[in-house]
N, CA, C and O atoms as a Tinker XYZ file with bonds, in Angstrom:
   336  protein
     1  N      0.855000   -1.175000    0.000000    73     2
     2  CA     0.000000    0.000000    0.000000    64     1     3
     3  C      0.898000    1.235000    0.000000    63     2     4     5
     4  O      1.747000    1.384000    0.879000    81     3
     5  N      0.717000    2.109000   -0.970000    73     3     6
     6  CA     1.538000    3.315000   -1.007000    64     5     7
     7  C      0.833000    4.472000   -0.294000    63     6     8     9
     8  O     -0.295000    4.337000    0.179000    81     7
     9  N      1.519000    5.595000   -0.231000    73     7    10
    10  CA     1.021000    6.747000    0.534000    64     9    11
    11  C     -0.305000    7.259000   -0.021000    63    10    12    13
    12  O     -1.201000    7.620000    0.742000    81    11
    13  N     -0.434000    7.290000   -1.343000    73    11    14
    14  CA    -1.682000    7.781000   -1.938000    64    13    15
    15  C     -2.864000    6.897000   -1.545000    63    14    16    17
    16  O     -3.956000    7.394000   -1.269000    81    15
    17  N     -2.640000    5.595000   -1.523000    73    15    18
    18  CA    -3.713000    4.677000   -1.128000    64    17    19
    19  C     -4.101000    4.874000    0.330000    63    18    20    21
    20  O     -5.283000    4.827000    0.672000    81    19
    21  N     -3.114000    5.095000    1.190000    73    19    22
    22  CA    -3.398000    5.310000    2.612000    64    21    23
    23  C     -4.232000    6.571000    2.787000    63    22    24    25
    24  O     -5.233000    6.571000    3.504000    81    23
    25  N     -3.816000    7.637000    2.130000    73    23    26
    26  CA    -4.550000    8.896000    2.258000    64    25    27
    27  C     -5.961000    8.774000    1.687000    63    26    28    29
    28  O     -6.914000    9.290000    2.270000    81    27
    29  N     -6.095000    8.106000    0.573000    73    27    30
    30  CA    -7.417000    7.911000   -0.022000    64    29    31
    31  C     -8.306000    7.073000    0.896000    63    30    32    33
    32  O     -9.481000    7.387000    1.083000    81    31
    33  N     -7.750000    6.021000    1.459000    73    31    34
    34  CA    -8.506000    5.169000    2.382000    64    33    35
    35  C     -8.967000    5.960000    3.604000    63    34    36    37
    36  O    -10.126000    5.871000    4.010000    81    35
    37  N     -8.048000    6.738000    4.187000    73    35    38
    38  CA    -8.411000    7.530000    5.369000    64    37    39
    39  C     -9.464000    8.575000    5.027000    63    38    40    41
    40  O    -10.384000    8.814000    5.810000    81    39
    41  N     -9.333000    9.192000    3.870000    73    39    42
    42  CA   -10.282000   10.222000    3.460000    64    41    43
    43  C    -11.681000    9.633000    3.262000    63    42    44    45
    44  O    -12.680000   10.253000    3.627000    81    43
    45  N    -11.742000    8.451000    2.692000    73    43    46
    46  CA   -13.044000    7.849000    2.382000    64    45    47
    47  C    -13.696000    7.149000    3.570000    63    46    48    49
    48  O    -14.923000    7.105000    3.660000    81    47
    49  N    -12.897000    6.603000    4.480000    73    47    50
    50  CA   -13.454000    5.741000    5.521000    64    49    51
    51  C    -13.391000    6.305000    6.936000    63    50    52    53
    52  O    -13.942000    5.706000    7.860000    81    51
    53  N    -12.743000    7.424000    7.117000    73    51    54
    54  CA   -12.599000    7.958000    8.467000    64    53    55
    55  C    -12.877000    9.460000    8.482000    63    54    56    57
    56  O    -12.977000   10.118000    7.446000    81    55
    57  N    -12.992000    9.954000    9.679000    73    55    58
    58  CA   -13.227000   11.382000    9.896000    64    57    59
    59  C    -12.007000   12.173000    9.413000    63    58    60    61
    60  O    -10.893000   11.648000    9.407000    81    59
    61  N    -12.209000   13.417000    9.011000    73    59    62
    62  CA   -11.102000   14.225000    8.476000    64    61    63
    63  C    -10.002000   14.467000    9.510000    63    62    64    65
    64  O     -8.863000   14.754000    9.140000    81    63
    65  N    -10.325000   14.354000   10.797000    73    63    66
    66  CA    -9.306000   14.532000   11.837000    64    65    67
    67  C     -8.259000   13.416000   11.789000    63    66    68    69
    68  O     -7.088000   13.641000   12.094000    81    67
    69  N     -8.684000   12.229000   11.410000    73    67    70
    70  CA    -7.747000   11.109000   11.286000    64    69    71
    71  C     -6.733000   11.416000   10.184000    63    70    72    73
    72  O     -5.538000   11.176000   10.350000    81    71
    73  N     -7.212000   11.944000    9.070000    73    71    74
    74  CA    -6.311000   12.307000    7.973000    64    73    75
    75  C     -5.362000   13.418000    8.408000    63    74    76    77
    76  O     -4.180000   13.401000    8.066000    81    75
    77  N     -5.878000   14.373000    9.155000    73    75    78
    78  CA    -5.037000   15.451000    9.669000    64    77    79
    79  C     -3.956000   14.896000   10.594000    63    78    80    81
    80  O     -2.790000   15.277000   10.487000    81    79
    81  N     -4.336000   14.004000   11.496000    73    79    82
    82  CA    -3.351000   13.383000   12.387000    64    81    83
    83  C     -2.318000   12.578000   11.600000    63    82    84    85
    84  O     -1.136000   12.576000   11.941000    81    83
    85  N     -2.763000   11.903000   10.559000    73    83    86
    86  CA    -1.851000   11.140000    9.710000    64    85    87
    87  C     -0.804000   12.066000    9.092000    63    86    88    89
    88  O      0.381000   11.735000    9.068000    81    87
    89  N     -1.235000   13.216000    8.595000    73    87    90
    90  CA    -0.303000   14.174000    7.992000    64    89    91
    91  C      0.687000   14.712000    9.024000    63    90    92    93
    92  O      1.866000   14.889000    8.720000    81    91
    93  N      0.215000   14.968000   10.229000    73    91    94
    94  CA     1.093000   15.470000   11.292000    64    93    95
    95  C      2.158000   14.434000   11.641000    63    94    96    97
    96  O      3.334000   14.770000   11.780000    81    95
    97  N      1.749000   13.187000   11.779000    73    95    98
    98  CA     2.699000   12.117000   12.117000    64    97    99
    99  C      3.684000   11.894000   10.973000    63    98   100   101
   100  O      4.879000   11.713000   11.207000    81    99
   101  N      3.186000   11.908000    9.740000    73    99   102
   102  CA     4.060000   11.721000    8.576000    64   101   103
   103  C      5.110000   12.836000    8.508000    63   102   104   105
   104  O      6.279000   12.576000    8.223000    81   103
   105  N      4.692000   14.063000    8.769000    73   103   106
   106  CA     5.607000   15.203000    8.760000    64   105   107
   107  C      6.662000   15.060000    9.861000    63   106   108   109
   108  O      7.833000   15.375000    9.648000    81   107
   109  N      6.244000   14.587000   11.033000    73   107   110
   110  CA     7.174000   14.376000   12.138000    64   109   111
   111  C      8.241000   13.346000   11.763000    63   110   112   113
   112  O      9.430000   13.576000   11.984000    81   111
   113  N      7.822000   12.214000   11.197000    73   111   114
   114  CA     8.781000   11.175000   10.814000    64   113   115
   115  C      9.724000   11.654000    9.716000    63   114   116   117
   116  O     10.886000   11.249000    9.682000    81   115
   117  N      9.246000   12.502000    8.829000    73   115   118
   118  CA    10.112000   13.078000    7.803000    64   117   119
   119  C     11.175000   13.964000    8.442000    63   118   120   121
   120  O     12.344000   13.909000    8.061000    81   119
   121  N     10.773000   14.776000    9.410000    73   119   122
   122  CA    11.737000   15.635000   10.104000    64   121   123
   123  C     12.783000   14.812000   10.845000    63   122   124   125
   124  O     13.967000   15.150000   10.825000    81   123
   125  N     12.354000   13.736000   11.499000    73   123   126
   126  CA    13.290000   12.859000   12.214000    64   125   127
   127  C     14.296000   12.265000   11.233000    63   126   128   129
   128  O     15.492000   12.225000   11.520000    81   127
   129  N     13.823000   11.807000   10.089000    73   127   130
   130  CA    14.716000   11.221000    9.085000    64   129   131
   131  C     15.721000   12.249000    8.576000    63   130   132   133
   132  O     16.892000   11.926000    8.375000    81   131
   133  N     15.272000   13.480000    8.368000    73   131   134
   134  CA    16.178000   14.528000    7.891000    64   133   135
   135  C     17.235000   14.867000    8.933000    63   134   136   137
   136  O     18.395000   15.085000    8.584000    81   135
   137  N     16.859000   14.915000   10.192000    73   135   138
   138  CA    17.828000   15.185000   11.260000    64   137   139
   139  C     18.844000   14.054000   11.344000    63   138   140   141
   140  O     20.033000   14.305000   11.542000    81   139
   141  N     18.395000   12.822000   11.197000    73   139   142
   142  CA    19.321000   11.689000   11.220000    64   141   143
   143  C     20.318000   11.769000   10.067000    63   142   144   145
   144  O     21.495000   11.453000   10.243000    81   143
   145  N     19.859000   12.187000    8.894000    73   143   146
   146  CA    20.772000   12.364000    7.763000    64   145   147
   147  C     21.769000   13.484000    8.033000    63   146   148   149
   148  O     22.948000   13.353000    7.703000    81   147
   149  N     21.312000   14.580000    8.628000    73   147   150
   150  CA    22.215000   15.681000    8.969000    64   149   151
   151  C     23.293000   15.226000    9.946000    63   150   152   153
   152  O     24.466000   15.560000    9.784000    81   151
   153  N     22.894000   14.469000   10.949000    73   151   154
   154  CA    23.860000   13.987000   11.940000    64   153   155
   155  C     24.852000   13.029000   11.290000    63   154   156   157
   156  O     26.046000   13.072000   11.586000    81   155
   157  N     24.363000   12.171000   10.412000    73   155   158
   158  CA    25.278000   11.254000    9.722000    64   157   159
   159  C     26.283000   12.037000    8.871000    63   158   160   161
   160  O     27.463000   11.688000    8.831000    81   159
   161  N     25.821000   13.093000    8.190000    73   159   162
   162  CA    26.714000   13.938000    7.398000    64   161   163
   163  C     27.774000   14.588000    8.281000    63   162   164   165
   164  O     28.955000   14.593000    7.933000    81   163
   165  N     27.355000   15.136000    9.426000    73   163   166
   166  CA    28.307000   15.792000   10.319000    64   165   167
   167  C     29.325000   14.804000   10.881000    63   166   168   169
   168  O     30.504000   15.133000   11.004000    81   167
   169  N     28.884000   13.611000   11.219000    73   167   170
   170  CA    29.815000   12.598000   11.721000    64   169   171
   171  C     30.798000   12.175000   10.636000    63   170   172   173
   172  O     31.971000   11.925000   10.915000    81   171
   173  N     30.325000   12.097000    9.417000    73   171   174
   174  CA    31.202000   11.764000    8.298000    64   173   175
   175  C     32.244000   12.866000    8.091000    63   174   176   177
   176  O     33.414000   12.582000    7.836000    81   175
   177  N     31.817000   14.104000    8.202000    73   175   178
   178  CA    32.756000   15.229000    8.090000    64   177   179
   179  C     33.810000   15.161000    9.186000    63   178   180   181
   180  O     34.994000   15.377000    8.927000    81   179
   181  N     33.382000   14.861000   10.407000    73   179   182
   182  CA    34.321000   14.781000   11.523000    64   181   183
   183  C     35.318000   13.645000   11.306000    63   182   184   185
   184  O     36.507000   13.809000   11.577000    81   183
   185  N     34.850000   12.504000   10.823000    73   183   186
   186  CA    35.724000   11.358000   10.582000    64   185   187
   187  C     36.773000   11.673000    9.517000    63   186   188   189
   188  O     37.931000   11.275000    9.640000    81   187
   189  N     36.361000   12.389000    8.477000    73   187   190
   190  CA    37.265000   12.692000    7.367000    64   189   191
   191  C     38.006000   14.013000    7.554000    63   190   192   193
   192  O     38.744000   14.448000    6.670000    81   191
   193  N     37.808000   14.650000    8.710000    73   191   194
   194  CA    38.441000   15.932000    9.039000    64   193   195
   195  C     38.130000   17.000000    7.984000    63   194   196   197
   196  O     39.012000   17.732000    7.534000    81   195
   197  N     36.852000   17.067000    7.608000    73   195   198
   198  CA    36.358000   18.079000    6.675000    64   197   199
   199  C     35.439000   19.005000    7.456000    63   198   200   201
   200  O     34.589000   18.550000    8.222000    81   199
   201  N     35.612000   20.297000    7.260000    73   199   202
   202  CA    34.779000   21.276000    7.959000    64   201   203
   203  C     33.672000   21.742000    7.007000    63   202   204   205
   204  O     33.971000   22.275000    5.939000    81   203
   205  N     32.397000   21.551000    7.377000    73   203   206
   206  CA    31.299000   22.025000    6.531000    64   205   207
   207  C     31.323000   23.551000    6.406000    63   206   208   209
   208  O     31.826000   24.252000    7.284000    81   207
   209  N     30.786000   24.033000    5.331000    73   207   210
   210  CA    30.842000   25.460000    5.027000    64   209   211
   211  C     30.171000   26.325000    6.099000    63   210   212   213
   212  O     30.605000   27.453000    6.332000    81   211
   213  N     29.119000   25.817000    6.755000    73   211   214
   214  CA    28.429000   26.640000    7.745000    64   213   215
   215  C     29.276000   26.884000    8.996000    63   214   216   217
   216  O     28.908000   27.704000    9.837000    81   215
   217  N     30.406000   26.182000    9.127000    73   215   218
   218  CA    31.293000   26.408000   10.270000    64   217   219
   219  C     32.482000   27.301000    9.931000    63   218   220   221
   220  O     33.337000   27.541000   10.784000    81   219
   221  N     32.544000   27.785000    8.719000    73   219   222
   222  CA    33.582000   28.755000    8.371000    64   221   223
   223  C     33.129000   30.108000    8.901000    63   222   224   225
   224  O     31.968000   30.484000    8.743000    81   223
   225  N     34.026000   30.823000    9.515000    73   223   226
   226  CA    33.671000   32.153000    9.998000    64   225   227
   227  C     34.800000   33.121000    9.707000    63   226   228   229
   228  O     35.956000   32.727000    9.553000    81   227
   229  N     34.447000   34.384000    9.636000    73   227   230
   230  CA    35.424000   35.415000    9.294000    64   229   231
   231  C     36.325000   35.709000   10.478000    63   230   232   233
   232  O     35.912000   35.650000   11.636000    81   231
   233  N     37.562000   36.025000   10.152000    73   231   234
   234  CA    38.522000   36.443000   11.168000    64   233   235
   235  C     38.995000   37.847000   10.824000    63   234   236   237
   236  O     38.772000   38.346000    9.721000    81   235
   237  N     39.645000   38.463000   11.782000    73   235   238
   238  CA    40.140000   39.820000   11.561000    64   237   239
   239  C     41.200000   39.835000   10.463000    63   238   240   241
   240  O     41.309000   40.798000    9.704000    81   239
   241  N     41.966000   38.775000   10.391000    73   239   242
   242  CA    43.031000   38.673000    9.408000    64   241   243
   243  C     42.822000   37.371000    8.640000    63   242   244   245
   244  O     42.649000   36.318000    9.255000    81   243
   245  N     42.834000   37.421000    7.314000    73   243   246
   246  CA    42.573000   36.245000    6.495000    64   245   247
   247  C     43.585000   35.139000    6.768000    63   246   248   249
   248  O     43.252000   33.958000    6.669000    81   247
   249  N     44.814000   35.507000    7.109000    73   247   250
   250  CA    45.859000   34.510000    7.370000    64   249   251
   251  C     45.555000   33.673000    8.610000    63   250   252   253
   252  O     46.090000   32.574000    8.756000    81   251
   253  N     44.715000   34.171000    9.493000    73   251   254
   254  CA    44.389000   33.429000   10.712000    64   253   255
   255  C     43.568000   32.172000   10.431000    63   254   256   257
   256  O     43.497000   31.278000   11.274000    81   255
   257  N     42.955000   32.098000    9.266000    73   255   258
   258  CA    42.140000   30.920000    8.958000    64   257   259
   259  C     42.979000   29.652000    8.816000    63   258   260   261
   260  O     42.447000   28.545000    8.889000    81   259
   261  N     44.272000   29.808000    8.618000    73   259   262
   262  CA    45.163000   28.642000    8.521000    64   261   263
   263  C     45.780000   28.284000    9.870000    63   262   264   265
   264  O     46.546000   27.324000    9.962000    81   263
   265  N     45.461000   29.032000   10.905000    73   263   266
   266  CA    46.082000   28.802000   12.210000    64   265   267
   267  C     45.479000   27.574000   12.897000    63   266   268   269
   268  O     44.322000   27.230000   12.658000    81   267
   269  N     46.264000   26.922000   13.744000    73   267   270
   270  CA    45.748000   25.766000   14.490000    64   269   271
   271  C     44.584000   26.131000   15.419000    63   270   272   273
   272  O     43.679000   25.320000   15.619000    81   271
   273  N     44.599000   27.324000   15.978000    73   271   274
   274  CA    43.514000   27.740000   16.871000    64   273   275
   275  C     42.183000   27.817000   16.112000    63   274   276   277
   276  O     41.144000   27.408000   16.630000    81   275
   277  N     42.223000   28.341000   14.892000    73   275   278
   278  CA    41.020000   28.434000   14.059000    64   277   279
   279  C     40.490000   27.040000   13.732000    63   278   280   281
   280  O     39.292000   26.780000   13.848000    81   279
   281  N     41.389000   26.148000   13.324000    73   279   282
   282  CA    40.992000   24.779000   12.986000    64   281   283
   283  C     40.427000   24.050000   14.207000    63   282   284   285
   284  O     39.436000   23.328000   14.099000    81   283
   285  N     41.058000   24.239000   15.364000    73   283   286
   286  CA    40.555000   23.609000   16.592000    64   285   287
   287  C     39.177000   24.148000   16.963000    63   286   288   289
   288  O     38.314000   23.401000   17.424000    81   287
   289  N     38.978000   25.439000   16.762000    73   287   290
   290  CA    37.664000   26.034000   17.045000    64   289   291
   291  C     36.595000   25.424000   16.145000    63   290   292   293
   292  O     35.490000   25.126000   16.599000    81   291
   293  N     36.923000   25.242000   14.881000    73   291   294
   294  CA    35.968000   24.631000   13.960000    64   293   295
   295  C     35.655000   23.189000   14.373000    63   294   296   297
   296  O     34.502000   22.760000   14.324000    81   295
   297  N     36.679000   22.456000   14.774000    73   295   298
   298  CA    36.456000   21.065000   15.195000    64   297   299
   299  C     35.593000   21.005000   16.452000    63   298   300   301
   300  O     34.723000   20.142000   16.573000    81   299
   301  N     35.835000   21.923000   17.388000    73   299   302
   302  CA    35.010000   21.959000   18.606000    64   301   303
   303  C     33.565000   22.306000   18.276000    63   302   304   305
   304  O     32.639000   21.719000   18.836000    81   303
   305  N     33.369000   23.259000   17.369000    73   303   306
   306  CA    32.008000   23.620000   16.963000    64   305   307
   307  C     31.315000   22.450000   16.264000    63   306   308   309
   308  O     30.124000   22.216000   16.471000    81   307
   309  N     32.057000   21.721000   15.441000    73   307   310
   310  CA    31.491000   20.558000   14.762000    64   309   311
   311  C     31.072000   19.493000   15.776000    63   310   312   313
   312  O     29.984000   18.925000   15.674000    81   311
   313  N     31.930000   19.230000   16.743000    73   311   314
   314  CA    31.588000   18.246000   17.780000    64   313   315
   315  C     30.398000   18.713000   18.609000    63   314   316   317
   316  O     29.535000   17.911000   18.964000    81   315
   317  N     30.350000   19.997000   18.916000    73   315   318
   318  CA    29.225000   20.535000   19.684000    64   317   319
   319  C     27.922000   20.408000   18.895000    63   318   320   321
   320  O     26.870000   20.125000   19.469000    81   319
   321  N     27.993000   20.613000   17.594000    73   319   322
   322  CA    26.805000   20.499000   16.746000    64   321   323
   323  C     26.310000   19.049000   16.708000    63   322   324   325
   324  O     25.104000   18.800000   16.713000    81   323
   325  N     27.235000   18.108000   16.671000    73   323   326
   326  CA    26.859000   16.693000   16.651000    64   325   327
   327  C     26.259000   16.283000   17.992000    63   326   328   329
   328  O     25.249000   15.580000   18.032000    81   327
   329  N     26.869000   16.715000   19.080000    73   327   330
   330  CA    26.436000   16.286000   20.409000    64   329   331
   331  C     25.208000   17.023000   20.915000    63   330   332   333
   332  O     24.572000   16.580000   21.871000    81   331
   333  N     24.869000   18.132000   20.294000    73   331   334
   334  CA    23.718000   18.905000   20.756000    64   333   335
   335  C     22.490000   18.303000   20.244000    63   334   336
   336  O     21.398000   18.802000   20.517000    81   335
């Protein structure tokens, strides 16, 4: 039974609130799946020592981006994002 059949069945045989609840639950499970994919991506980045673009930040001096302190800060932020 695919999603269209489920929705059609609920629409024809049950009150509209059941269909509404079905949509809410389906949306919740989609969000959970997306978060799990995000976490898997972040863990993969950490394993391969790759910093995602959203963790790049500006410094006062462009040369500071190659410093060990900058790289360590990015790694700490990545770990914090995974553990949060």
